[in-house]
C-alpha positions, 0 to 999 in steps of 0.5 A: 500500500503506497502512503497515498493510499493509507492516508485516504484509508485512514482519513476514510477511517477518521470520518467513518469510525470517528466523527460520523459514529452515532450512539443511541442514548437510553431515552432514544436520542441519537448523538454523535459522542465524538465532536472536534471544535474550534473557538475562533469564530472566524475559522469555524466556517472554513474549518467545517468546510474543510472537514465537509470537503474531507469526507466527500474525498474519503468516500 
């Protein structure tokens, strides 16, 4: 496996197994237990766009 292929596999796993992972509480509420956040207001939108593009490219 090349480094590029390994990176693609790792990024895919990052989203599927961590950021997009969902659980259901005892009351039936579905939630994502793992979050990455940004405290710089000016960076929130570009950061979200970056993560979304990474998610798209990893599929």
